[in-house]
C-alpha positions as CSV (number, residue, x, y, z in Angstrom):
1,M,57.7,-6.4,-31.5
2,A,57.9,-2.9,-33.0
3,K,58.6,-2.8,-36.7
4,T,62.1,-1.6,-37.7
5,D,62.2,1.3,-40.2
6,P,64.0,0.2,-43.4
7,L,66.2,3.3,-43.1
8,K,67.4,2.6,-39.6
9,D,71.2,2.9,-39.5
10,K,71.4,3.6,-43.3
11,L,73.6,6.5,-44.2
12,V,71.9,9.3,-46.2
13,T,74.0,12.2,-47.6
14,I,72.2,15.5,-47.9
15,F,73.9,18.1,-50.0
16,G,72.8,21.7,-49.1
17,G,71.3,20.2,-45.9
18,S,72.0,23.2,-43.7
19,G,69.2,25.3,-45.3
20,F,65.5,25.6,-44.5
21,L,64.2,22.5,-46.2
22,G,67.3,20.5,-45.2
23,N,66.6,21.2,-41.5
24,Y,63.2,19.6,-41.8
25,L,64.4,16.7,-44.0
26,T,67.2,15.9,-41.6
27,Q,64.7,15.8,-38.7
28,S,62.4,13.5,-40.6
29,L,65.2,11.0,-41.5
30,L,66.7,11.1,-38.0
31,E,63.3,10.1,-36.6
32,R,63.4,7.1,-38.9
33,G,66.8,6.1,-37.4
34,A,68.8,7.0,-40.5
35,R,72.4,8.2,-40.1
36,I,72.8,11.6,-41.8
37,R,75.9,13.1,-43.4
38,L,75.0,16.8,-43.9
39,A,77.2,18.1,-46.6
40,S,77.3,21.9,-46.9
41,R,79.6,24.9,-47.5
42,T,78.5,26.0,-44.1
43,P,78.0,22.8,-42.0
44,E,78.1,24.8,-38.8
45,K,74.5,25.9,-39.5
46,G,73.6,22.3,-38.8
47,W,74.8,22.4,-35.2
48,P,71.2,23.1,-33.8
49,L,70.3,19.6,-35.1
50,K,72.9,17.9,-33.0
51,P,70.6,17.5,-29.9
52,L,68.0,15.7,-32.1
53,A,70.4,13.0,-33.1
54,N,71.8,10.0,-31.2
55,L,75.5,9.7,-30.7
56,G,77.2,9.3,-34.1
57,Q,73.9,9.7,-36.0
58,L,74.6,13.1,-37.5
59,Q,77.8,14.0,-39.3
60,L,78.5,17.5,-40.5
61,A,80.8,17.7,-43.5
62,R,82.2,20.8,-45.3
63,C,81.6,20.4,-49.0
64,D,81.3,22.6,-52.1
65,V,79.2,20.8,-54.6
66,N,81.4,22.4,-57.4
67,D,84.4,20.4,-56.0
68,E,84.1,16.8,-57.4
69,R,86.7,15.4,-55.0
70,A,84.7,16.8,-52.1
71,V,81.5,15.4,-53.6
72,A,83.0,11.9,-54.0
73,A,84.2,11.9,-50.4
74,A,80.7,13.0,-49.2
75,V,78.9,10.1,-50.9
76,A,81.4,7.4,-49.9
77,G,79.6,4.5,-48.3
78,T,76.2,6.1,-48.5
79,H,72.9,4.3,-49.0
80,A,71.1,7.3,-50.4
81,V,71.8,10.9,-51.6
82,V,69.6,14.0,-51.6
83,N,70.6,17.1,-53.4
84,L,69.0,20.4,-52.1
85,A,71.8,22.8,-53.2
86,G,70.5,25.9,-54.9
87,S,70.7,29.6,-55.1
88,F,69.4,32.7,-56.9
89,S,72.8,34.2,-57.4
90,G,76.2,33.2,-58.7
91,D,77.0,30.8,-61.6
92,L,73.5,29.1,-61.7
93,M,74.3,26.9,-64.7
94,Q,77.2,25.4,-62.8
95,L,75.6,25.2,-59.3
96,M,72.2,23.9,-60.3
97,G,73.0,22.6,-63.8
98,E,76.3,20.8,-64.0
99,A,77.0,20.1,-60.3
100,P,73.9,17.9,-59.8
101,G,75.2,15.7,-62.6
102,A,78.5,15.3,-60.8
103,I,76.6,14.4,-57.6
104,A,74.6,11.8,-59.5
105,K,77.7,10.4,-61.2
106,H,79.6,10.0,-57.9
107,A,76.5,8.7,-56.1
108,K,76.1,6.0,-58.8
109,A,79.8,5.1,-58.5
110,A,79.5,4.8,-54.7
111,G,76.7,2.3,-55.0
112,A,73.9,4.5,-53.6
113,Q,70.5,2.9,-53.8
114,A,68.5,6.1,-54.1
115,L,69.0,9.6,-55.3
116,V,66.5,12.4,-54.9
117,H,67.2,15.7,-56.7
118,V,65.2,18.7,-55.6
119,S,64.4,21.0,-58.5
120,A,61.6,23.5,-58.8
121,I,58.3,24.2,-60.4
122,G,59.3,26.3,-63.4
123,A,62.3,24.2,-64.4
124,D,62.3,24.5,-68.2
125,S,65.1,24.6,-70.8
126,E,63.2,27.3,-72.6
127,S,62.6,29.4,-69.5
128,P,63.2,33.2,-69.8
129,T,65.2,33.0,-66.6
130,A,68.6,31.6,-65.9
131,Y,67.2,30.0,-62.8
132,G,64.6,28.0,-64.7
133,R,67.1,26.9,-67.4
134,A,69.6,25.9,-64.8
135,K,67.1,23.8,-62.9
136,A,66.1,22.1,-66.1
137,L,69.7,21.3,-67.0
138,G,70.3,19.9,-63.5
139,E,67.4,17.5,-64.0
140,T,68.8,16.3,-67.3
141,R,72.3,15.8,-66.0
142,V,71.0,13.9,-63.0
143,L,69.0,11.5,-65.0
144,E,71.8,11.0,-67.5
145,A,74.1,9.8,-64.7
146,F,71.5,8.1,-62.4
147,P,68.4,7.2,-64.5
148,T,66.5,5.9,-61.4
149,A,66.8,9.2,-59.6
150,T,63.6,10.8,-58.3
151,I,63.1,14.5,-59.3
152,V,61.1,16.6,-56.8
153,R,59.7,20.0,-57.9
154,P,58.2,21.8,-54.9
155,S,56.2,25.0,-55.0
156,V,57.2,27.8,-52.7
157,L,57.7,26.5,-49.2
158,F,56.1,27.8,-46.0
159,G,56.8,27.0,-42.4
160,K,56.8,28.6,-39.0
161,D,60.4,29.8,-39.5
162,D,60.4,30.4,-43.2
163,N,61.7,33.5,-45.0
164,F,58.5,33.8,-47.2
165,I,55.4,34.2,-45.0
166,N,57.4,35.8,-42.3
167,M,58.9,38.4,-44.7
168,F,55.4,39.6,-45.7
169,A,54.1,39.3,-42.2
170,G,56.9,41.7,-41.0
171,L,56.1,44.2,-43.7
172,I,52.4,44.1,-43.0
173,Q,52.9,44.5,-39.3
174,F,54.4,47.9,-39.7
175,A,53.3,49.4,-43.1
176,P,49.7,50.6,-43.5
177,V,50.1,50.7,-47.3
178,L,52.0,48.1,-49.3
179,P,52.8,47.5,-52.9
180,V,52.2,44.0,-54.3
181,F,54.3,42.8,-57.1
182,G,52.8,40.2,-59.4
183,P,49.4,40.6,-57.7
184,T,47.7,38.1,-60.0
185,A,50.5,35.5,-59.9
186,E,49.2,32.2,-58.7
187,L,50.9,30.4,-55.9
188,Q,50.3,27.0,-54.4
189,P,52.4,27.0,-51.2
190,A,53.5,23.7,-49.8
191,Y,54.2,23.0,-46.2
192,V,57.9,22.3,-45.6
193,D,57.2,19.3,-43.4
194,D,55.1,17.7,-46.2
195,V,57.8,18.2,-48.7
196,A,60.4,16.8,-46.3
197,E,58.2,13.7,-45.9
198,A,57.8,13.4,-49.7
199,I,61.6,13.4,-50.1
200,A,61.9,10.8,-47.2
201,Q,59.4,8.5,-48.9
202,S,61.3,8.8,-52.2
203,V,64.5,7.8,-50.3
204,L,62.7,4.9,-48.6
205,E,61.2,3.4,-51.8
206,P,63.4,4.0,-54.8
207,G,62.0,1.0,-56.5
208,R,58.6,2.6,-56.5
209,H,59.4,6.2,-57.0
210,G,62.7,6.1,-58.8
211,G,62.8,7.6,-62.3
212,K,59.7,9.7,-61.7
213,T,59.2,13.5,-61.4
214,F,56.9,14.9,-58.8
215,E,55.3,18.3,-58.6
216,L,54.5,19.2,-55.0
217,G,52.0,22.0,-54.6
218,G,49.9,22.5,-51.5
219,P,46.1,22.1,-51.4
220,E,45.4,25.9,-51.6
221,R,45.9,28.1,-54.7
222,M,46.0,31.8,-54.2
223,T,47.3,35.0,-55.8
224,M,50.0,37.2,-54.4
225,L,47.4,39.8,-53.5
226,E,45.2,37.2,-51.8
227,L,48.1,35.9,-49.8
228,N,48.9,39.4,-48.5
229,A,45.3,40.0,-47.6
230,R,45.1,36.7,-45.7
231,I,48.2,37.5,-43.7
232,A,46.8,40.9,-42.8
233,A,43.5,39.4,-41.7
234,A,45.3,36.8,-39.6
235,Q,47.1,39.7,-37.8
236,G,43.8,41.5,-37.4
237,R,45.1,44.5,-39.3
238,K,43.5,46.7,-41.9
239,R,45.9,47.2,-44.7
240,Y,45.8,48.8,-48.1
241,F,47.5,46.9,-50.9
242,I,48.5,48.5,-54.2
243,A,48.6,46.1,-57.1
244,M,51.7,47.2,-59.0
245,P,51.6,47.2,-62.8
246,D,53.9,44.7,-64.5
247,A,55.8,47.3,-66.4
248,L,56.6,49.2,-63.3
249,S,57.5,46.1,-61.5
250,A,59.9,45.1,-64.3
251,I,61.6,48.5,-64.1
252,F,61.9,48.2,-60.3
253,A,63.5,44.8,-60.5
254,A,66.0,46.0,-63.1
255,L,67.3,48.7,-60.8
256,P,70.5,48.1,-58.8
257,L,70.4,47.4,-55.0
258,T,66.7,46.4,-55.1
259,P,65.6,43.3,-53.1
260,M,64.3,41.6,-56.3
261,S,66.3,40.8,-59.4
262,S,64.9,40.7,-62.9
263,D,65.0,36.9,-62.9
264,Q,63.1,36.8,-59.6
265,W,60.5,39.1,-61.1
266,K,60.0,36.9,-64.1
267,L,59.7,33.9,-61.9
268,L,57.2,35.7,-59.7
269,K,55.1,36.9,-62.6
270,A,54.9,33.3,-64.0
271,G,53.5,32.1,-60.8
272,N,54.4,29.0,-58.7
273,A,51.7,26.5,-59.0
274,A,51.8,22.9,-60.1
275,L,51.0,22.5,-63.8
276,G,49.5,19.0,-63.3
277,N,51.8,17.3,-65.8
278,Y,53.4,15.1,-63.1
279,P,52.2,13.2,-60.1
280,G,52.0,14.9,-56.7
281,F,51.7,14.3,-53.0
282,D,48.9,11.8,-53.6
283,E,51.1,9.2,-55.3
284,L,53.5,9.5,-52.3
285,G,50.6,8.8,-49.9
286,I,50.8,12.2,-48.4
287,E,47.8,14.5,-47.7
288,P,49.3,18.0,-47.9
289,R,48.3,20.5,-45.2
290,P,47.1,24.0,-46.2
291,L,48.5,27.3,-45.1
292,G,45.2,28.1,-43.5
293,L,45.7,25.4,-41.0
294,F,48.6,27.3,-39.4
295,L,48.3,31.0,-40.4
296,D,46.2,32.3,-37.5
297,K,48.4,30.7,-34.9
298,W,51.7,31.8,-36.5
299,M,50.5,35.4,-36.8
300,V,49.8,35.7,-33.1
301,H,53.1,37.4,-32.3
302,F,52.6,39.9,-35.2
303,R,49.3,41.1,-33.7
304,T,48.9,44.2,-31.6
305,H,49.4,43.0,-28.0
306,G,50.3,39.5,-29.3
307,R,48.1,36.7,-27.9
308,F,46.2,39.2,-25.8
309,G,45.0,41.0,-28.9
310,L,42.1,38.8,-29.9
311,K,41.6,38.7,-33.6
312,D,37.8,38.7,-33.3
313,A,37.9,41.8,-31.1
314,G,38.2,44.0,-34.2
315,V,40.6,45.2,-36.8
316,T,43.6,47.2,-35.6
317,A,45.9,49.6,-37.2
């Protein structure tokens, strides 16, 4: 007889579940037989997940995490709660600082057995960025209300449909010369499926992982300049990268209508690699997959002539 997954038919509420990571986490939990309540300000973004769920297995709920009544309704009767809500704009101290505490408070009152709060590498009450300080406050508020919560701090996420690798890939495809901001900033990209599995494991075993903080960085470390060079190589393109001086980058980020804010520049400059102060994928029984395992395949449609433009046939413009 096949072994039944402990999460089968258990209700898991995912706040901010309509985003990139939420999509993968929802799929992981659906495969385990869990029932999902996807709580989001824009739940309609979760419609593409409907065909992956059995009848009644996926519920889409409109919820603003700043509205405590909506939060309380979203966690009613739930077995576990995952908070993914975050942003780089707006009132960060409320959204990522105070709101997570309210989620934790209502999850505890509702009798939830597990709570996983997704924070970020760089969460620090002394951070020079509002983002880092807000993430640190959120962790504090969550643990005050739900001491056995699991805190997950992932590095920058990559996946086939991400807005990270694909953004650079699109620029490299068309621009022969490209500036690189924070060229020496160290990254440790984590595969989104691996992070989703880490969260699912934390939901599954709160007795083992509750009350802990995990830093989830991938197995490869690289600088921003190296990342761009690898993407260009995977496309089979010769590109010239200009390492931008920090002073010039800071001025650019401070200008209005630029794609990077001053806070985002400070975060980029600091890098996004695990510090090694907390356990990582290993303790969760996960072997993280490197970007190099996927990059050549994902870059096929960015190459000249697509899959017919063989990478080993030579470098293209």
